[in-house]
N, C-alpha and C positions, 0 to 999 in steps of 0.2 A: 764317604762314610765307610768305616771299617766293618767288614762282614765277620760275624762270629763263626768260627769253625764248628762244624757239627760232627761229633765223635760218637760212634756206636759202641755198644758193649763188646761186640766181636772184635772191632778194631783195637779197642783198649786192651782187652785180654791178650790179643795176639802180640801187641807191642810189649806188654809186660813180660810175656813169656820169652820173647826174643832177647830183651835186655837183661833177663836173669838167667840166660843160658838154659832155659827149659824148652825152647823150640829146638835148639841144637846145642848139645853140650860143648863147653869150651874145649879146645884142642888139648891133647896130651902135652904136658909141660907148662900149661898156663899157670902162672903163680896162684897159689891158693888165695892169697890176699886179694887178688884181682876179682876172683869169683865172689868172695865174701863182700867186697865193696859194692859189687853190682847188686847184691841182695839188700844192701843197707843193713848189714849185720846178720849173723846166724845165731838164732836162739840156742843157748848151750846150757840150760839148766840140767839137761841130760846130754852129756857130751856125745854119746853115740848118735843121738838124733841130729846134732849139728854135723857130725861126720857124714851122715847119710844126705843131709841137705846139700852139703858141698859136693859130695861124691856123685850124686845123680846129675849134677850140673857140669861135671868135668870128666872127660874121657880118660879111663885108665887110673884114676885117682883112688887110693884106699885110705882107710883111717890112719895108717902109719904116716902118710903124707901130711894129713892135717896135723897130727901130733908133732911132726918134725917142724912144721911152720910155727906151731905154738910154743914148743919148748926148746927147740934147738936153734933155728935161725931167727926166731922171735919176730917174724913178719906178721904174726897174729898176736893179739892180746885178748885174754879172757877176762872180762870185767863186767861191770853193771852198765846196761844200755837202756834202750827204751822201756818204759814202764817200771824201771827199777829191777828188771830181770837180767839174768846172766846171759851175756852174748859173746860171741867171737867178733872182734873188730879188727880191721887192718891197722897195724901199729902206726903206719904213716899218717892215718886219719885220726888218731887219738886226739890231737889238739883241736880239730874241728868238733868232734863229738863232745869233748869236755866243755868247750866254750858254749856250744849250743845247749847241752843238757843242763848246765848250771844256770842258764838263762831262763829255763822253764819255771814258771811259778809253782811252788809247792802248795798242795791243798792242806786243809786242816788235819791235824793228827787224828788217827782213828783210836788212839789209846786214851784211857781215863787220865784226868789231870795229874794224879799222883804218879803216873808212869811216864808222862811226856817229858821231852827235853825242851828247854827254851832255845831260841835261835842262838843265843850266846853260848850255851852249852854245846849245841850241835857244832858250832864253829870250832870250839875248843877240841872236840873229839876228832873232827876231820883233820885239823892241824896235827894233833897228837898221833893219829894213824900214820900220816906221812912221815913224821919224824921217826917213829918207831920202826917203820918198814924200809927206811932209806938204806939200801945196800944189804938188806937182810931178808930171809924167808922165815916167817913165823906161822905157827898154827894158831887157831882161834884162841886156845887157852893162853898161849904165850902172848898173843896180841892183847888179850884182855888185861893181863898183868901189866903190860907196858902202858896201856891207856890209863888204867887206874893210877899208876905211879905218876903219870904226867898231868892228870886232871884232878882226881880225887876219888874216894870210895863210891860216891854217888853214881859214877859211870859204870861200875861193876855190879850194882844192885840187880839181883835176879828178879825182875818185875815184869819183863816183857813176855806176854803169852805167845807161844809159838809151838805148834805140833805137840799138844798135850805136855808141854814143858814150859819152863820159864827161862828166858835168855837174859844176859846182862843188858842193862838199860841202853848202853852205847850202840847196840846192834840196830836200833831204830834208824840210824843214819849211815849204816854200812854202805848202802847203795849210793848215798851222796858222796862218800869218799871216793867211790869208783868214778862217779861223774866228774869230781873235781880233779881226778888224775893223781890222787894220793894213795890209791890202792888198786891192785889187780891180783889175779890168781897166779900162784907159782905152781911148780910140779908137786904132786902129792908126795908126802913123806909117809911111806907105808900106806895105810888106809886113810890118813888124815890129809885134808887140804891144807895148803900153805898159801900165804899171801906175801906180796912184795910191793914195792913202789915202782911204777913204770918210769921211764925217762921223763923228766919234767917237760911239760907242754909249753910251747911258745904261744904267744897271743895270736889270735886269728882275727883279722879285720872282717867285718860284715859276716860273722859266723852264722847268725840265724838266717840271713838271706841265702847264703850258700847252702846251708843245711836244708832249707825248704826246697830249693831248686833241685838238690840231689834227690830228695824224697820224691818230688814230682817227676823227675827223670825216670825213676824206677817204677812208680805206682800211679802216676797221673793218667788221666785227669782225676783230680781229687778235690774235695771241698775242705774248708777249714775244719769242719767237724770230723772228717775222715782222718786228717792229720792229728787232731787232738786225741782221737781214740787210739791211734797208733802209739802216741807218746804218753797216754794217760795225763794229758794236760788240760787246763780249763778251756772249754770251747770258746768262751768270749775272748780270751787272750789270743787264741789261734785266729779268730775272725779279724781282730784288730791287726795282727801281724800280716795276714794275707792282704788286708786293705792297704797297709803301708807299702808292701812290696809291689802291689799293683800300681799304686800311685807313682812309684819310682820306676815303673817299666820293667821290673824284674820278673814278674809273672803275668800270664795272659789268660783272660777268661774265655772259655769255650762252652758250647752246648753239649752236655754229656747225657744222651738219652733224654733230652728235654729238661735237664736240670743244669743250672749254672755250676761250673766247676773250673779248675785251674790247671794249667800246665806252665812249665818254664817258658818265658817269653821266646817266641820264635820256634818252639819245639812242637810243631803241629803236624808233622809228618807221621802217618800211621799206615800199617799194612792194609791192603785191600780186603783180604780174607780173614776168616777167624783163625784162632789157634788150632793146631792139629797135633794129635799124638796122645799117648798114654804115659803117665808118670805116676810113680809112687812117692809121695811126699811124707816125711816123718812128722812126729809131734812138733807143733809150733813152728812149722816151716814158714819162712818169711812171706812167701807168696800168698798163703791163706790168712796170715795174721794181718797184713797190711792191705790186702786186696779188698776193694769196696766198689759198689755196694754189696753187702753180704747176700741179699736175696738174689742177686745175679750170679755171684760166685758159688752159692749153695742153692741151686734151683730145686723146686719140688721136694721130693722125699729127702734129698740131701740136707735140707735145712733142718729137718727134725733129727735125722740119723747121725750126721757128721758134726753137729754143733752140740755143745753141752751148755744148756741154758743161754743160748745165743752166743756163747764164747767160742771163737775159732781156736784150733790148735790142740784141743784135748784128745782128738782122734787123729791118727795118721790118715791121710786122704788119698783116695784114688782119683787122679785128675784125668779127665777125658776131654780133649779139645778145649782145654782152658778152664773147665768148671769142675767142681766136686761132683763125682759120680759114684762114690762108694767109700768104704773105710777098709782099713787093713791092720794087721798086727803081725809081729814077728816074734817067735820064741826060739831062742838059741839053746842048743845042747852041744857043747864041745865045739867041734869044727863044722857043725851043720846048723842051719837055721830054717825053721818052717815059716813061710810067708803065707798067711791066710788072708785072702782078699774077698770082700763082700761087695760085688758090684750092685749098684742100684738101678742100672740101665742095662739093656741088652747090648752086648758087645759084638761087633762084627768079627769076622774071621781075622782080619788084619789087626784089629785091636786086641784080640786074644793072643795073637803072636807077640805083639808089643808088650802085653802084660807079662808074658813069660820072660821076655828079654829084660823087663824092668825088675822082676823078682830076682833074676840071675844077677843083675847089676847091683842090687842091694846086698846080695851075698858077697859079691866081689869087694864092695866098699868095706864091709865088715870083716873081710878076710875069712869068709865061711862059704860052704857050699849050700845053696838055697834050694829048698823044695817048695814049689807053689801048690797051694790048696785053694780052690775056689769054693767058698761056702760062708756060712754066717760067722761073723766075729762075735764071740760070746763074752769077751772081757769088756769092762766098763771103760769110761774115759780115763786117760792118763794111766793106763794099767801097765 
């Protein structure tokens, strides 16, 4: 009879920190794409936050190194990833991400019937985007013109509510074009974003199985519901997928603090002790977005203070020994930045020193001189 491995929260958080270079930063010279791959993508709706996410995990790295990987050597791709949000992904892994994300069932449209796209129209737009961007860099306005010319005026109707404005109808499926590998971001043209088509992705056999195992390697033990929340996927679909992978021997059930959860098959080695150290993680850092269960990652007062309506990522987080223990904010003025940190626990002398080092590190990543202020953070979420 096979014994089910018993995994504690301390062991799980310690392994997650190790595998994401939060226990010990990656050595100087480690490829940026390797660090981003270990995180399973870096949220990049705000590029400076992605730069800090990668920077605090890599010795000596600055935002210039991230931008070099993104725009010069193209080892990173900026595109739409989990939950339809903008991420940095390793370019070499784009075929895997595209194959996996396009296999996730889409939920019902949140828009009224007269605004929605049919699946046939959505497919036409995704194809038109790829054709328009092949070998070109276009702004949104230029891309809209190209899509309308290839599909019809219905695609350009300004009917999609967004940010107190109305966007063209086609933008409902912009993220799906990113998932399909027909769109990614290009360098800005002045203050305007541009878009292009990444290299065409080759087919990936067993993409979903590989994708789940990669996720579990970084964030396991995890349940199907944890995986579904990370992807914004239907929980029932995730449960079925995990069941199929378990039956095939690809993943393995463990006891995670008394709850059945999963790891990649054979991946049951965990550290003996808890995570140690102080880290400053920016908005929507991968560790806090994917880390579950939330009540363990955000214990006590942190659950109220560092989450916004139960959603992780809206506040930059002070991480102490693997759990959220405060919030922080940085305000830049020229070559200087003020890092204000609000701890929710009493810090030891060692932890206070580490906090000072972390604030200095944030400044280095952003190519600024940092001043640390310990006090209440007065700005709201995502400020």
